[in-house]
Every structure is written in C-alpha cells, then in structure tokens.
C-alpha positions in Angstrom: -120.1 -44.7 -44.8 -120.3 -41.0 -45.1 -119.6 -40.2 -41.6 -116.9 -42.6 -41.6 -115.3 -40.8 -44.3 -116.0 -37.5 -42.6 -114.2 -38.8 -39.7 -111.3 -39.6 -42.2 -111.0 -36.2 -43.4 -111.2 -34.7 -40.0 -108.6 -36.7 -39.2 -106.8 -35.5 -42.2 -107.4 -32.1 -41.7 -106.1 -32.1 -38.0 -102.9 -34.1 -39.1 -102.5 -31.4 -41.5 -102.7 -28.5 -39.0 -100.4 -30.7 -36.8 -97.9 -30.9 -39.7 -98.1 -27.2 -40.0 -97.6 -26.6 -36.6 -94.8 -29.2 -36.2 -93.2 -27.2 -39.0 -93.7 -23.6 -37.5 -92.4 -25.2 -34.2 -89.4 -26.5 -36.2 -88.9 -23.0 -37.8 -89.3 -21.2 -34.6 -86.8 -24.0 -33.2 -84.6 -23.1 -36.0 -84.7 -19.4 -35.6 -84.1 -19.6 -31.8 -81.1 -21.6 -32.3 -79.7 -19.3 -34.9 -80.7 -16.2 -32.7 -78.9 -18.0 -29.7 -75.7 -18.9 -32.0 -75.6 -15.3 -33.3 -75.7 -14.0 -29.6 -72.9 -16.4 -28.4 -70.9 -15.3 -31.3 -71.4 -11.5 -30.1 -70.9 -12.7 -26.2 -67.8 -14.3 -27.4 -66.3 -11.3 -29.6 -67.2 -9.0 -26.5 -65.6 -11.4 -24.1 -62.8 -11.7 -26.5 -62.5 -7.9 -26.8 -62.3 -7.6 -23.0 -59.5 -9.8 -22.6 -57.5 -8.6 -25.0 -58.2 -4.8 -23.6 -57.4 -6.2 -20.1 -54.1 -8.0 -20.9 -53.5 -4.5 -22.7 -54.2 -3.0 -19.4 -51.7 -5.5 -17.6 -49.2 -5.1 -20.0 -49.4 -1.3 -19.6 -49.5 -1.3 -16.0 -46.3 -3.9 -15.8 -44.6 -1.4 -18.0 -45.5 1.4 -15.7 -44.3 -0.9 -12.8 -41.0 -1.7 -14.3 -40.1 2.2 -15.1 -41.2 3.0 -11.7 -39.0 0.3 -10.5 -35.9 1.6 -12.6 -36.5 5.2 -11.2 -36.5 4.0 -7.9 -33.4 2.1 -8.2 -31.5 5.1 -10.0 -32.8 7.5 -7.0 -31.4 5.0 -4.5 -28.2 4.7 -6.3 -27.9 8.7 -6.8 -28.5 8.7 -3.1 -26.0 6.2 -2.2 -23.3 8.3 -4.4 -24.2 11.3 -2.5 -24.1 9.8 0.8 -20.7 8.4 -0.5 -19.6 11.9 -1.6 -20.5 13.4 1.4 -18.4 10.9 3.6 -15.3 11.5 1.7 -15.9 15.0 1.7 -15.9 14.8 5.7 -12.9 12.6 5.8 -11.4 15.2 3.5 -12.0 18.0 5.6 -10.8 16.2 8.6 -7.6 15.3 7.1 -7.1 18.9 5.9 -7.8 20.1 9.2 -5.6 17.6 10.8 -2.7 19.2 8.2 -3.5 22.6 9.1 -3.1 21.8 12.7 0.1 20.2 11.7 1.3 23.3 9.5 0.6 25.8 12.3 2.7 23.8 14.8 5.4 23.7 12.4 5.1 27.4 11.8 5.2 28.0 15.5 8.2 26.0 15.6 10.2 27.8 12.8 8.9 31.1 14.0 10.2 30.4 17.6 13.7 28.7 16.1 14.0 31.8 14.0 13.6 34.3 16.9 15.8 32.3 19.0 18.4 32.8 16.2 17.7 36.6 15.9 18.2 37.0 19.7 21.5 35.0 19.4 22.5 37.4 16.6 21.8 40.5 18.6 23.7 38.9 21.6 26.6 38.6 19.6 26.4 42.1 18.2 25.9 43.4 21.2 28.8 41.9 22.8 30.9 42.9 19.7 29.7 46.6 20.1 30.6 46.8 24.0 34.1 45.7 23.2 34.2 48.3 20.8 35.4 46.2 18.1 33.3 45.6 14.6 33.7 42.6 12.6 33.3 43.2 8.7 31.6 40.9 6.5 34.0 38.6 4.7 34.3 39.5 1.3 34.0 36.2 -1.1 37.1 34.8 -1.9 37.9 34.6 -5.9 39.8 31.4 -5.5 37.5 28.3 -6.0 37.6 25.8 -2.9 36.1 22.9 -5.1 38.3 21.1 -7.6 37.4 20.0 -10.8 36.7 16.4 -9.9 34.4 17.4 -7.0 32.5 19.9 -8.9 31.7 17.2 -11.9 31.0 14.7 -9.4 28.3 17.1 -7.6 26.7 17.9 -10.6 26.6 14.8 -11.8 24.9 13.4 -8.8 22.6 16.4 -8.0 21.3 16.7 -11.5 19.5 13.4 -11.3 18.4 13.3 -7.7 15.4 15.1 -5.7 15.4 18.9 -5.2 14.7 21.0 -2.0 15.2 23.9 0.2 18.9 24.4 1.8 19.9 27.1 4.3 23.6 27.7 4.0 25.5 28.6 6.8 29.2 30.2 6.9 31.7 31.0 9.7 31.7 34.4 10.6 34.8 36.2 10.1 36.2 33.0 8.1 36.7 34.3 4.3 37.4 30.4 3.2 34.3 29.3 4.8 32.4 32.4 3.0 33.7 31.6 -0.4 33.1 28.0 -0.3 29.6 28.7 0.9 29.1 30.8 -1.9 30.3 28.1 -4.6 28.3 25.6 -3.2 25.2 27.5 -3.2 25.6 28.6 -6.7 26.3 24.8 -7.5 22.9 24.0 -5.9 21.2 26.8 -7.5 22.2 25.7 -10.8 20.9 22.1 -9.9 17.4 23.7 -9.2 17.7 23.5 -5.6 16.4 26.4 -3.4 19.1 27.8 -1.6 19.0 30.7 0.6 21.3 33.9 1.0 24.2 32.9 3.0 23.9 33.2 6.6 27.3 34.1 8.7 27.1 32.9 12.1 29.6 33.0 15.1 30.5 29.8 16.4 32.6 29.3 19.7 34.1 26.0 18.5 33.8 26.4 14.8 33.2 23.1 12.7 35.3 21.6 10.2 34.1 20.4 6.6 30.5 20.5 5.8 27.8 19.8 8.6 24.2 18.9 7.9 22.2 19.9 10.5 18.3 19.3 11.3 15.7 19.6 14.0 15.2 16.0 14.6 15.2 12.3 12.6 11.4 12.3 13.0 11.3 15.8 11.0 13.9 15.3 8.5 13.6 16.1 4.7 13.1 13.2 2.6 16.4 14.4 0.7 18.5 14.5 3.7 20.1 11.3 3.2 20.5 11.7 -0.3 22.5 15.0 0.0 24.8 13.3 2.7 25.5 10.5 0.0 26.2 12.7 -2.5 28.8 14.9 -0.6 30.7 12.2 0.9 30.7 10.5 -2.8 32.1 13.8 -4.0 35.0 13.2 -1.6 33.7 16.5 0.7 34.1 15.9 4.5 30.5 15.9 6.0 29.1 15.2 9.4 25.5 15.3 10.7 23.9 17.0 13.8 20.8 17.1 15.4 19.5 20.2 17.1 16.2 21.7 18.1 17.4 25.1 17.5 16.5 24.4 13.6 13.4 24.7 12.4 11.3 21.2 11.6 11.0 20.0 8.1 14.3 22.0 7.4 18.0 21.2 6.6 20.9 23.7 7.1 24.2 23.3 5.9 27.2 24.8 7.7 30.3 25.4 5.9 32.8 25.1 8.6 36.7 26.0 8.3 38.8 24.1 5.5 41.0 21.2 6.6 
C-alpha cells in the first residue's frame, strides 16, 4: 500500500517537474518569439531606412543627370550659335570683299575717264594756244532761261523724288548754255541734289537742249529715268546718250545750245 502510494507521489512529483519544465519552455519560447519579433522590427526599420536613403540618392542622381543634360544642351546650342555667327561672318566678309573689288574697279574706270577728259581739255587748250587765240570763260547771263511754269514744275517734281549726284556741263563759249547750266545747278541744289561745279566743254557739234549721259545702261544710277521724266514733264527738250568716256554709276547733264 505504501509502495503504491510512494509510486503515486513519485509520478506526481515527476509530473510537477514536467509542468515546471513545460512552463519554462513556454516562457523561453515566448521570450524567443518576442526577441525575434523585436529583431524583425529593427531589421524592417533598417531596410526601410536604407530604401529611403537609396531613393533619395536616386533622386539626387537623377536631378544631377538632368542638370548635366541641360548644361550639355545649352553648350550645344551655344556652339551652334557660334558656328552660325562664324558662317554669317564669313559670308559677310566674302560679300564685302566682292563689293570692295567692284568699288576698286569703278574707281579705276572713273579715274581713267577723268584722265581722258583732262587729256581732251589739254588738247583743246593746246590747239587754241597754237592758234594764238584765247577763249575767255563766258560770264553768267543774268536773264533767267527757265520760265515760271517750268521752274514751278521742276521744283514740285524734284522735291518729292529721289536725290543724287549730277555733273552739269555747258558748251564752252556759249553764254546762254552757261547761264542755263547755272540756273539748273542752283535749282537742283535747292532740292537736295549734289550738283558739281559747271564744267565747260568744247563740242565739235554742240547739242541742242538737254542731254543726259551715262556710262552704260547697266551702270546707270537709279534716279536716271526719274530725272529724264521730270525734265520732259517740265517741258524741257531732253535726249539721252550712252558713252563709255563718262564714269560708271554717274550721270552728267549737258546743257546744249537753246533752241
């Protein structure tokens, strides 16, 4: 009887120890679970922080890349602008050189024509000197050669038209031609034209009326046709002449003998 009871107490004691061990195991398991949970939370926060830092770095890199792209684009645009300016400068320089060559050619032609004119005048003076006669410069005639209607018409037409340079030539030894030339010179200058001093020239066959002369049609001044129409409209006898002895891009008006 006591042996059986002793066995029961032994079993009860063993069972108690087992329960204690089970409780300790459960406690340890709970602690382990809590530790694992805490470790998981820390790991999750660490991973989240690293992801956030990585996203910030990616944004910073993308922003830097965008800035670099904009700078490269601006640099390329500046290079394109510089290249375009260089090309335009080369084109302008080429056009300027071409224009300078044309100006040199015109100047050479004008200088040659002037030299020929001087030689002609020298020949005339030499011939007259050998003949023992001198031709005095004809003094201007006080009487006006233009009537009032012609003068008013010329002033009206010239005031609203283009302006330019004009060489005025009179017939040597003809007072009426010289007076008319002076009168026209004063009228043109009043309307803004640049008229030369009266050139007195000798002619084997003096012209009648007014003669507008140019070097060639290709080198005629832009105002040539306007001047011819103006003089014709004012009722003055006008004719045109093309002669290579006159400078290019210039216009001369020969005031011939009155009709």
